[in-house]
N, C-alpha and C positions, 0 to 999 in steps of 0.2 A: 344118516346122522341127522338127528332133530337138533330142532333150536336151541331145546335145554343142552341135549350133551353139548353142542358146540360152545355156549356160554361157559360149561364146565370148564373145557379143553383150555379156553382162552382164559378164564379170571383165575383162574389156582394158578398158573405159572405168572399172571400178570402180577398177583399180589404178593408171590414168591419174590419176585425179582424187585418188585418195590422196596418191602420190606428189608432185602439182603442190602440195597444202597442207601437204606436210610440215614446211618451212621454218619456217610457221605456228605449227605445234604445239609444236617443239624449244626447247628451254631458247635464251632469249638468250645466255647464256654458250659455248654450242655453234653454231658456225655452220658447217655444211655440214663438220660433221665437225672443225672447227677450234676449239680451246680458245681464247678470247679472255677478257681484263678485262671486268668489267661496264662500265666507263664506255667500253668500245670498240665496244657493240654498234649505237653510230649510224654509226658510221664510213662513209665514202664507199664504199668499195671494197664493204662488205658491202651496204649500198644498191644499189650499180651491181650485184652479182652476184647477190641476190635478184629485181630485176625481171628480169634475162637468163634466169635461173631459170626464173620463172614465165611469160615467153612463151614459150621453148624447149619446157617440157615439156606447154603447153598446146596448143601447133604437133602436139606427136608422140603425146599423148592422142586429139586429133581425127582426126588420118591417121592413127592404127592404129584407130580407132573406126570409119571410114568402111571401112576396108580390112576389119575382121573382117563388117561387115554386108553389103557386096558378095558377099563368096566364102562364105559360109552358104550352104550347101544345092547349092553348086556344086563343090566339093572335100572331099578326104579328111578325116576327125577330125584328121591331126595337125597339119592346117595352122593350125589356129586356136593349137593350141600353139605352135607358130612364130609367129604373130604377137604373142602375148604375151610368149616369150621375147626376141625384138626390141625388141619396146614397152618389157621391163624395162630393155633392156642400153642403146636409147638414153636412157633416162632417168639410167642410173646414169653414162653418158659427162657428163650434164649436170651431173649433181653431182660428178662429179670435176674439171669446169672450172671448177666455183665454188668449189669447196675450194683446188685447187691457186695460184687469184691471190688467196685471201684469204690462205692460209700465205705464201705468197711477201711482199706488203707487212707480214704480221705479223711475219715473221721480218728485215725490211729495218729496220724502223721499231723493232724490239725490246719490244714492247708490254709484255712484263713485267717490264720493266729497272724494279728499285726496288719492285718489290712482294713483299710477304712473300705467299709461296704456301704455301695452307694445306687439310689434309684434314680434312674432319669425321668424325665416327664417334660412332655412338649408342650407348653403353654399355648400353642397357635393350634393344637387341633380341634378345639371348641372355636375359636375367632377365625380360623381358616383353615376348615376340615376340607379333605379329599373330596372330590366329587362321584357322587356315584354313576358311573357309566350306563344311564337308561338307555343307552341306543341300542349297546348290544343286548338288550331284552327284546328287541323288534322281533327277532328270527324266531325265537322261542313263540312270542306271541301271535307271529304269522302262520307258523305250522297247527297252532292251536286253531285257530281261524278256519284254515283249511281243512283241517279235520272235520269240524264242526259242518262246513259246507258241503263237503263229500257225503259225509253221514246224512245230511238233510236231503241230499239229491238220490241217495242210494236207498233211503229206506221205506216208500212206497214199493220198490219192486223186490224188496228180501224178502225170502220164504217166512211162514208160519214159526216155523221153526228152524234155528240156525245153530251152527255151532260157535262157542264163544272161547275166550281165552286168550293168552297169547300166541299158541301154536295157529290155532287155526286150520287144523287138519283134520280129516274125515273121522279120525278117531278121538276127539275130542268132544268135550262134554256140550251138549244140546240143550239150549233154554229158549224159551216163546220168546218171539221178537216183540220187545217192548223198548221204550226210550231209555231205558237203564241198559239194559243188552248190549243197546246197538251202538250208546255214545259211554261205556263205561271207560272204555281206554282214553277219550276224551279227558272224562272226570279226573282219569290218571295222569294226563299231562298236567291239568289246573294244578293238579296236589303237587307235584314234584315242581312246575315252575314259581307257586307262591312257596312253598317250604325253602327252596335255597334263597330265593330272592330275598325272603324275609331273612334266612340266618345270614346272609350276605350284607344287609342293611343294618341288622344289630352289630355286625361286626367292624363296619364305618361308624358307629356309634362309641366302640370300645377302643379304650388305653388302646396306643403302640407300645409295642415291644421294643424298648431302644436298650443299646448297649452301654453302660457308663463311661467307659474306655472313648470313645469317640462320638459322642452323642448327636451331632451334628451331621456327619455322615451317616450314622444309624437312621437316623429319621429320615432321611433321602431315601435309603436302600429300603426302609420298609413301605415308604408309599411307591415305591415303583414295585417293590413285591405287592403290595395291596393292591396296585390296579390291573399287575398282569394276573395274579388268581383271580382277581374277580371278574376279569375278561375270560380267562379259560373256564372257571364253571359255568357264568353265562352261556358260554358254547357247548360245552355239555349239557346244560340243559336243553336247549335248541336241539341239539342231536339226541339225546333222550325222547324228546318229544318227537323227532322224525321215525324216530325206531318205533314208537308206538302209532304212528301214522300208515308205517306200512302194515306193521301187525293189524291194525284197523283194516286197511284195504283189503287184505286176505280175509279177513273175517266178513266183510262186506262182497265178497266174490269179485273182487275187481280183478285179481290175477291169483293165480293156485302155482303154487311152488313144490316139489318133491326131492326128497334125496337131502345131500347135502346143500342144496339151492333155498331149502328151506329156511337155513339161518341169514340169509339175507337181510331179515329186518334188524337183525343184531349187528351188523356193518356199522352204523353210524355211533351205535352204543360204544364198540369197541373204539373206533377214531378218537371220542371224546375222552375215553377213560386216556389214549395215548396222548393226547394233547395236556391234558394235567399231568402226568408222567413226565411230559417234555420239560413245561413250565414249572414243577417241583425242583429236577433236576438243576435248570439254569438257575434257579431264584435262589435256591436253599430254603432254610427256615428263617422267614422274616427277614428276607432279602439278606441272607449272610453271605452268597456266594455273587452277589451283585458289588458293581465299583460305581458308586456315588457319584465320581469325578471321571471317569473313563469317556464318558460320552457328551459333549456338549450340548447334543439336541434332547438325550433323556434329562440332564439337570436344569437346560431351561423350562423344557416341561412342566416342571414340577413348581407349586405353591410357595412362597417366600416360605422359609423356616422361620417360626419367632423363637423366642428363649426357650432353652432347654434346662432346666433346672435337675443337679443333682444333689439332693438332699441326705442328711444322714440319716443312718439307720441304726437304733439303739441296739446294742451289744448284748448277744445273748451270756448267758453264765460263764461260757467259757471262751468269750470273744473278745478282741481289745479293738472293737472302731472307734475309730478316732473320727473326730469333726470333721466335714469337710463339706462345702457348697461350691459347685462350679458351675457356672453361667454358660451357655452356650448360645451366642449371640446371633442373628441375624439383620444386617441394613437391607439393603433394598435388592441385594443379589442375594441376600440369604447365604452369603460365604463367608462371613468374617465369624469370629469366635472371640469370645472374652470370658477370660476366669478371674474370679475373687479369689488371689492370693492366699494362702495360709503361712504362718508367719516362719520364715525363714526360705519362704521361695523369691526367687526372681522374676522379674517383668517377662513375660510370654511364657513361663516355664509352666508346664502342665504337673499339676499333683501325682504324685509318683506314692505306689504302696496302695492303691484303689482298686475296686473289684465288684462288681454286680452282687448286688446282695444274695445273702444262701439263705434261698426260700424252699430248700428242700422238705420243710417240714409240712409245706401246704400241699404237697404233689404226692399223694397216697399210692402208693406202687410206682412212681412215677408217673402215673398216667391219669390219674384222678384230681383235677384242683378242688380245693376247697379252704375258702379263708372269707371267713366272717367278715372281716375289716376291709375287705375290695368289694366294692361295689361295682366289680366288671360283672356283666350277664355272661360274657364268652371272652377269654384268653387265648394265647396262642400255645400251640400243642406243646409238649415238653419235649418229645419225641418227632422227627418228622416234619410236615408243612402243616399247615391248617388251625384250626382252634378247635377250643373245647371251652365247655360250661363249667361256669363255677358253681360247684355242686351245692355251696354254701347261700348261694345266692336264691332267694325264693322266686324271684321273677323267672330266673333260668329253669326252675322246676314246674312252672305255669307253662313257659313255651314249650317244654318237653312234654309238659300232659296234652298242651292243643295237637304236637306232632303225633301222638300214639291215637289221641282222641279221633282225628279225621280221618285215617284211614279203618279206624275200627268202626267208624259210625257208618262210612262206604260199604265194608264186608257186611255190615247188618243189613243195610238196604239190598245188595247185591242177593244176600242170602234167601231176604224176603222175594225178591223177584223170580227165583229159581236160578239162579247162577252157580 
């Protein structure tokens, strides 16, 4: 079994399982990309669509996994990629079916009628922002340094023509020895590290995704989620770099592996994917599966949460959005709450009948965020964990252009070098 075949056999069931479990780690108020009031999370249509989604995606995952196992070693390398793409497309189809059915019932029954639609803002995000864990980036940089040093030491002893590429087998593509051919994988390490570190830095400067129903706890959970997910991503970067280092060592003839053992360089990458999956399941979307007050250690490790404001959202044509403004304050301990009362509310009473803003119109197909009035470059994913771009933001398009241009330029250089 080649490294490419092993990657297919692992990645196909991995993404199948991840997409199968995604509804369980998404916020209760976001069902298949549809924003719903909290008291509608148990609606019959949602229960029905979740069951159908689980059965459909489970069947899809099993079928495509069996196909990937059966074709490995008997087909070209690109067939595994096609299998993965088809699996993702089928799962996306299941998602769209569920989203369409839930949205139809939501609109027919007008679930947001009479509810105050609110947006929560953490005003301390700029004055007391979370700190990027730079120390967790050191392992990735260390692996890059080791790769460059070993490559420089091995360079004089390498043959005039060498097998290049990830596989490094004798049947692979041969190219003349040059700085580009020898250090191509090191450049790949730099690209992966710079790309994902840069994206996470953008996320740190983006607004947090806060639930208006309990803004203070939601903010704490989001900070915990951001810290945990960032560490997982930086760990994945280090393990991807380690995979590329092991592949480079084989290319530089430091060791040789045959058969199933040729997949050894993939093990760190697979471990990194498992870490990301575990963190995603444990934290949930935006930290929705975390308990902000369950661990004193976790709460004390967080910075003080400043005032979070919940402000009115203008009603749409068929919405009765009433004025509401709630302040969730933080004293020195960050645990106190202040609420500006509406007429008829008693002291200490939280506003009734409120819900997060119905923002479905900004999400195309429930996956693509397009909002010209939102200055954010990246926002939280609608389905599952992680973040996505605001495709109405010009800066986001510049970032995307840079992401595409960098590997395209590298590919051109490698092609010119005969790789």
